[in-house]
N, C-alpha and C positions, 0 to 999 in steps of 0.2 A: 568535270573532265580533267581538272588538274589532279584530283585524287585518284583517278583510274590507274595510272602506272604504279602508284604506291600500293593500292589494294591488290592489284594483279601480282605484284612481286611478293607480297605478304602471303597470298594463297599458295603460290608456287613453292616458296621457300619452306613454309610450314608443313606442306604435305609431301614434299619429295623425300624419298628414301635413299637418295644417292649421296655419296661422300664428296662429290666435286661440285658443290653448289656455287663456289666462287666464280667458276666460269660462266654459269648461268647468270649470276648476279651482275657480272661485268657486261654481259650482253644486254641486260635490261637497262643499265644506267649509261651505257655507251651512247654518247650524243645527247643524253639528258642531263639535268642538273643534279648529279649525284656522284657517288664514288663507291668503289670496292677497295677497301684499304686494310693493310696489315699494320699492326703496332707490336713492338716487342713488349714483353712483360717480365716481371721478376718471378722466376720459378725457383722453388727451394724444396729441400727434403725435410721430411718430418719423421723423427725417431720415436717409434712406439715401444721401444726397449724390448722388442720381441715378445710382447705380452698382449693377450686379448682375453676377454671373458669367454670361457669355454665350458660352461656348465649345461645342464639339460635345457635351460631356457633359450640357449643360443644354438642348439644342435639339432636342427631338423634332419641333418645328415652328419656323419662323422667320417673322417679320413683315418686310414691305417696304413702304415708303411714307413719307408726310409728312402729318402731321395737326396741326391747330391749333384750339383752342377757348379761350374767354376765362378759364377758371378755372385750368387747369393749364398753359396756354401751348402752345407748339409742341413737336413731337416728330418728329425725322427718324430713320428706321431704315433702315440699309443692311445688305445681307448680303454678307459676304466669304467666299470659299472657295478652298482649293487645288484643283488639278486634276491628274490623272495620265493618262498614256497607257494605253490598253488593252493595247498590246504594246510592249515596249521594243526598241530598235535596229530600228525598223520599216523595211520595204522598200516604198517607195511606187511602185516600178517606174520605167520610163524616161519622161522628160519629163512628170512629174506636174504638173498645173495644176488649181487648185481651181475648181470650179463654184459652190459655195456653202458657207457655214458657218452652222449653226443651233444656237442655245441653246434647249433645251427646258425649260420650268418647268411644274410641275403645281400651280397654286393650288388651295386648297379652294374648292368650288363647290356651289351648290344644285342639286338634281336635280328639284325640283318645278315649275320654271318654264322648261323648255327650249323652244327653238324649232327647227324643222327647215326647211331650204331645199334643194330638189332642182332641179338643172339637168339636164334630160333630154338636151339637145343640146350637151353640153359637148365641147370638143375638147382632149384632152390634148396639151400643147405638144411633149413629147419624142416626135417621130415623127408629130405631127398625127393622133392616134388618136381616132376617135369614141367617146365615153364618156358615162357618167352620173356626176354629182358630187353627193354628199349631205353637206351641212354642218349639224351639230347644234350649236347654241349654248347655253351655260350661263352664268348670272350668277355671278361670283365673290363669295365671301363677304367682306364688307368691314366695317370699323369706322371711322366718321368721316363726312365729307361726300361723298356720292355723286353729287350733282347740281349743275349750274351753271345755276341757274334752273330751267327745266322740262326741260332737256336732261341727258343723262348726262354726268357729269364725265369729261373725257378727260385722261389724264396721260401724261407721257413717261417711259418706263423706259429708264435708261441702263446700259450695261455698260462698265466701265473695267478696265484692267489694274492689278493691285496690284503695286507696285515694291519693297515690303519683304518679306523672308522672313517667312513667317507661323508658323514653328516646327513642332513636332510635334502630332499629333492629340490627344495626352493633356495638352498644356500647358493650364494654367488662364489664362483671358483675361477681363478685366473689360470691361464694355460701353463704357467711356470710353477704351479704348486706341486710339491713333491709328496707323494704317498709312498709308504714303505711297501715294497714288493717282495712276496715270499716265494716259495718253491714253485717250480714248473709243474703244472698239472695236466698238460696236454700240448700237442704240437701236430703240425701237418705240413708236408712239403706241398707247395702251391705253385702250379705252372701258369696261373693267370686265367684259368677257365673254371666255370661252375657248370653243374648239370642238373637235369631232372632224371629220375629213374622210375620206370614203371615195370613191374613184374606181374605177369598174369599166368594163371594155371592153364596148362594145355587142355586139360580134361573138360573144363566148363567155362574157361575165360574169366574165372574169378580173380580179382586183383589181390595179390599177395602183398605187394609194396607199391606205394604211390608217393614218392618223395618229390615235392615241388622243387623248382630251380633254387639251388642253395649251395653253400659251402659247408660240408659236415666235418667237424673236427673231433676226433676221438679224444676223450679225456680219461684220466687215470682212475681205473676202477677201485683199487684199494683206498685211494684218498677219499672217494665219495662213499665207499662202504663205511669207513670210519667216521667221516664228517657228517653224514646224513643218516644212513640206514641204522648204524649202531646206536644212534642217539634217540631212537624211538622211545617216547615217554619222557624224555628229558625236557627241562624247562626251556632250553635253547630252541626247541622246535614248536613251542606253544603259542607264540605270537610274533608279529613282525618286528616289534621293537627289540625283542631279545635276539631274533634271528640275524638282523643286519649288524648286530654288535658282536655276534658269534662268527658268522661267516660273512666277512666284511665286504667282499667283492672279488672280481676277477679283472685281470689286465690282459689285453690282446695286443700284441706287438709283432714286429718283424725284425729279423736279425740283419739281413744284408744291407750294407751302408749305401750302395749306389743303385738301388732298385727304383721303385715307383710308389705312388700313393694311390689307393683305391678307396672308394666310398661305399657306405651302406646306411640304411635307416636304422637308428639305434633301437627303436621299439620292435623291429622285426627279429631280433635275436632271441634265442631261447636255449635252454638245456633240458634234455629229457634223460631221465635215469630208467633204464630197462632192467628189470630184475625178475626173479622167480621166487615164489614162496610155497609153503605147503598148505594145501587145502584139503580138509578132511571131509569126506562125504558122510551121509547119514549111516551108511553101512560100515563106517570106519576106514574105508579106503583113503589113503593119502596120495595126492597127486601134486606133482610140481607144476605150478601154474604161472603163466606169464602175467606181469603187471608192470606198470610204469607210473612214474611221478614226474612232475614238471617243475623246474625252477624258472620263474618269470624274470626276464631281463628288461621288460618293457617300461612303459610310462609308470610313474610313481617312484621309480628308483633314481638315485643320484647317478647321472651320466657325467663323464668328464673326459675331455681331450687334453692329453699331455703333449705339449709341443716343445721340442728342444732343438735349438739352432747352434750351428758352429759356423761362424762367419769368416770370410777371407779378408785380408788386409784392406783392399780398396773399398769394400763395403763399410768396414768399421771406421775407416778414415772419413768417408762421406757422412756417416752418422755422427761423427764427432763434430761436424760443422752444422748439423741439421738442427732445426727447431725441435725442442722436446714437446711431446704431445701434451703434457700437462700445462704448458705455457700458451696453448692456443686460445682457449676460450676464457678470457678474463675481461669482462666488460670495462673494468677500470683501466685496462691497458689495451684499447682497441687496435692500436697500431704497434705491434711488437716488432722487435728487431729480427731481421732474417739475413742469412748469408746466401746470396744467389748461387745456384749450382748449374754447371754445364751438363751434368748427368743426373737424371732423376730416377730414383729407385722406388719401384712399387711392388709390393708383395702382399698376398693375403695371409690369413692365419697369424696375425700379429706382427708381420713384417712392416716395412716402412711405407709411409704415405707421402703425398706431395702437396705443396701449397702453390697456388698461382695468384700472384698479386697484380692487379691492374694499377699501375703507379698513379699517384695523385696528379701528376702532370698530364697524363692521358685523360683522366676524368675531367680535369679542368678544361682541356682543349675541346673535348666533346660537348661539355656543358656550353661552351662559348658558341660552338657550331649550332647547337640546338637553340640557344637564345637569340643569337644575332642573325644566323643564316636560315633559321626555321627548318632545319633538317629533320627528317624522320628516320629513325633506325628501323630498317626492314629485317635485318638479320644480324645477330651477334653471336659469335662462338669463340671459345678457347680452343686453339688447334695445337695438337701435340704430335710429334713424329717419333717413331721408333729410333733408338740410337743404334744404327747399323754397324758401328765400330765396336760396340760392346755386346749387344744382344743379337747375335747372329747364328742362332741354333734353330733346330726344327721343332722345339716345344711349342705346344699350342699357346697363342697369345690371349690375353684377356679379351673377352668380347663385350663386356660390360663394366661400368665403373659406377661408384657411389660418390655423389657430389653434394656438398652443402656449403653455405656461406659461413665464414667464421663468426662465432657468437650467435649462431642461429641453429635451432634444433630441428626445424621442419624442412620440408621439401623446398627446392628453389621455386620461386613464383611461376617459372616457366612450366613446371610439372603440374601445377594445379590450374593456372589460368589458360594454358594453351592445350590442355589434354584433348579437348574435343576437336581441335584443329589438326590432329594427326601428329602432334609434337612427339619427338623422340629425344630424350636427354642425351644419348650418345649415338653418334653415327661413326661407323668405322669404314676404313678402306684398306684393301690389300693386306688383310691380317695373315695370310699364309706366306707373305714375303717379308724381306727385310725393309721394305718401303711402307710398312704399316703406318696408319695415322688414325687419330681420334679427334672428332669434333664434339665439344660440349656445348650444347645450345643454352645460351644465357640472354636471349633477346629481351624477355620481360624483366629479367633481373637488372640488366644494364639500363634499360629504359627508365626503371624506377629511380635509379641513382641519378641519371642524367636530368630527369625532369623534376626531381625533388630539390626545391630551392633551399631547403634546410640542411642538405647534406654537407658535411664539412669537407671542403675540397682540398684541405691540407692532408687528408687521409686517403690512402689507396683503398682498394677493395680486395679482399682475400677469399678465394675459393679453395676448399679442402677436398682433395680427391683421393679415393681409395680404390683398390681392386675389389670388386664384388658386385653382387646383384641384389636388388630389393626383393623382399618376399611379399607375396600376395595372399589374400584370403582364398582358401580353397573353394569356397562356395560362391563368392561374388566376383573373384578375380581382381579386386581392388587392392592396391598397395597398402600394407599395414602401417607404414610410417618410416621415417628416416632411420630410426634405431633398429628396425627389423630387416636384417640382411644376412647374407651368407658369409660375411667376412671370416667367421670363426673356423670355417672349413673350406674356404675357397683356396685352391692350391696354386693359382696362376700368379705369374710375376713377369715383369718387363722392365727394361731400362729405356727411358725416353730422353730425347734431346731437351736441354733446359735453356738457360740464358746464356747469351754470348758474354762470358765474364771478362773477356778482353775489351769489351765496349760498354761497361756498366754505366758510363756517363750518358749513354744514349738510350738507357732503359726507358721505355715508354714512348719512344719516338716512332715515327713512321718507318717501316722497313719494306723491302721489296716483297711483292706477293709470292715470289719464288723461294723466299728464305725458309729454312726448315727449323729455326729455333722455336721455342715455345712462344706462342703469339696470340693476340687478340685479332680476329678478323671481323670487319664490320662492312655491311652493305647499307648505305643510306641514300636517301634522295630528298629533294625539296618537297615540302607539303604543298 
């Protein structure tokens, strides 16, 4: 019977999906021998030097674009990739001449606001065929500024040749690596929408064109005539090793500095070269005949995301006081020096992370409660609040975070031990408002520390937090691991309230439950 309140609270806390669990916890321990208590913690920024691994092994998706806002500054993201012939030592026939070259991209798009435009009296230009044309348009999913006043923001997508060899697909590449970019070989004015096109012949309903939902960018015909078609029989087209050193790759980027970032799956891109050649019949008749060849931009090629930042003064000042990422995981220095920050900057794609330290004094007092008063921790979480004095815009806030313990490479114990109890690492509240908050569930993690008699109580405990989501196996749905996440292409950012730096002497002490500084929230009761 004495254990019943404890078990009941555990079940409710672990299975609830609400963000305001503390009110519930207070009701459960009210009048009982327990508490719902907040403690201040030491919160600090982590400087990742605007660099992250961004090669093919990290790019389930890629971002393209150029975005700027006042707090984190500007961010230009270009996508570079190798390309390969679909067939080596190709035979393009006699007198091959290119009609067109098209780069096809498949950005992520929303399906709930499509529009359809039908042209019943369409004339298909190749042969002047009477036909019907149906164009279905979808808005591309974007992060950033999508309008210029009341109008859709139109950006210019550029395609350039890469003139440096990009290496092998298994090579590790950092986002700040510079590859030489050559001449522009294509461009398209982009209004933020993509479409599918179906053209059917009026006479019998035969499909003349069926283009899936995509963004089609015309490329320079003379460039590809000289680069590919004219090299028929040349060694540079005879094998993959020769080809990727001859035609080293392409870069896709956006000009406009204050636009948005959009995403696509890198393996969905491709280039098709449409051409005509002479075909001679047995009677000697020569006919110009359509043909095509494909350049493969998918898996097996080196993919690379180039990310360039330009930071404002407040951000660079904060990073000057931040812990350097390289100094985080050093077993020989388990308690590194940090500078508490009142503003916490978090950004994906190589931007800053944050650290949350539960001070040694707090751990010592909780150990004493556990040992002397026999308390049981029912719920423990690190709670963070949006800094509404700094981050007060309408950009979408991160809905998920990546969390690990310092000097640990695996998931938090909570993620493995409590998974079957409906555990959620991150619980959010009010994300669409300036009062947004995040709860990081660390019940099992903290219990291990408190109940471990060998834990060095002169040391605090650090949790490292990044913007991002964990990736899961497509067939099983299971998370792949701590290192498998979308940080390399996650565009979100936020500024959170940190430590009250005017009262650092009280770090780790009990605070009011209504406080909005970075904090540890604990619900406990007597066993």
